[in-house]
Structures are given as C-alpha cells and as structure tokens.
C-alpha positions as CSV (number, residue, x, y, z in Angstrom):
1,M,33.0,1.2,-37.9
2,S,33.0,1.5,-34.2
3,A,36.0,2.3,-32.1
4,T,36.7,0.6,-28.7
5,K,38.1,2.3,-25.7
6,R,39.0,1.0,-22.3
7,I,37.7,3.4,-19.7
8,G,39.1,1.9,-16.5
9,V,37.4,0.8,-13.3
10,S,34.0,2.1,-12.4
11,T,32.9,3.0,-8.9
12,D,31.2,-0.4,-8.7
13,Q,34.6,-2.1,-9.0
14,Y,34.1,-3.4,-12.5
15,A,36.5,-2.9,-15.4
16,M,34.7,-1.2,-18.3
17,R,34.9,-0.9,-22.0
18,S,33.0,1.3,-24.4
19,S,32.6,1.3,-28.2
20,Y,31.4,4.2,-30.3
21,D,29.3,4.6,-33.4
22,A,30.3,6.5,-36.5
23,S,28.9,9.7,-35.0
24,G,31.2,9.4,-31.9
25,R,28.4,8.4,-29.6
26,E,28.9,5.7,-27.0
27,E,27.1,2.6,-28.4
28,Y,28.1,-0.3,-26.2
29,I,29.2,-0.5,-22.6
30,G,30.8,-3.6,-21.2
31,E,31.6,-4.5,-17.6
32,T,33.6,-7.3,-16.1
33,Y,35.7,-8.0,-13.0
34,P,39.1,-6.4,-13.1
35,A,40.9,-9.7,-13.4
36,N,39.1,-10.4,-16.6
37,Q,39.5,-7.1,-18.4
38,R,41.9,-8.4,-21.0
39,Q,39.7,-11.4,-21.9
40,Q,37.6,-9.9,-24.7
41,S,37.0,-13.4,-26.2
42,Q,35.8,-15.0,-23.0
43,P,32.2,-15.1,-21.7
44,V,33.0,-12.9,-18.7
45,W,31.3,-9.6,-19.7
46,R,27.9,-8.0,-19.2
47,I,27.1,-5.7,-22.1
48,A,24.6,-3.0,-22.6
49,R,23.7,-1.1,-25.8
50,L,22.7,2.6,-25.7
51,Y,19.9,3.8,-27.9
52,Y,19.5,7.5,-28.8
53,D,16.7,9.9,-29.7
54,G,17.4,10.1,-33.5
55,A,20.6,12.0,-34.3
56,S,20.8,13.6,-30.9
57,T,23.1,12.7,-28.0
58,R,20.2,12.0,-25.7
59,V,20.1,8.4,-24.5
60,I,16.5,7.1,-24.5
61,A,17.2,3.4,-23.6
62,V,19.9,1.2,-22.2
63,L,19.3,-2.5,-23.0
64,W,21.2,-5.6,-22.0
65,A,22.6,-8.3,-24.3
66,N,20.0,-11.0,-24.8
67,G,18.0,-9.3,-22.1
68,S,20.4,-10.4,-19.4
69,A,22.7,-8.4,-17.0
70,E,24.7,-11.5,-16.2
71,F,28.5,-11.7,-16.8
72,R,28.2,-14.3,-19.6
73,F,28.9,-12.5,-22.8
74,R,32.0,-12.0,-25.0
75,W,33.0,-8.4,-25.6
76,D,34.3,-9.2,-29.1
77,Q,30.8,-10.6,-30.0
78,R,28.8,-7.6,-28.7
79,T,27.3,-6.7,-32.1
80,T,25.9,-10.2,-32.5
81,Y,23.6,-10.2,-29.5
82,T,20.0,-9.1,-29.3
83,Y,19.3,-6.1,-27.1
84,G,16.0,-5.8,-25.5
C-alpha cells in the first residue's frame, strides 16, 4: 500500500504531493496550483510516475499520466492512469 505525503510548494509555484511504494521509494508526483491543493478528487492535477532500475533507488524514467503533462487529472485516481 502506498502512503501519500504533501510536500509543499515547489520552486515553480505549484503545490506538490507524493506517494510512495512499499519499499519507501517515491512512486507518484502530483502538481497543481496552490489554490487547488486540497482538491484531490478534482481534475486539477498533473501526475507523473517514477520508474526505477530494479530494486535500486535510481530513477530511470518519469512518465506522465496518459502521456499528458496537463492539469486535468485527479490525484485520488493516480493509480488508474496509463503512464507512458
């Protein structure tokens, strides 16, 4: 089961969230505008999934939900999207 953590506002002025896999590695990163950061069930997020080199902590790919970096996804549905 993955855990979710709110990280704050990035240098790009977006609010961010992360969720972690069972090994404690960051698995999903979501960004939205600060005014929307509590709206996890609204399509106001852009979400990326991190892929790792086997069991290591080395990230080998960062892929966007449904291949789009647009702010049109729901954070609470992040595991249902296709990443590529």
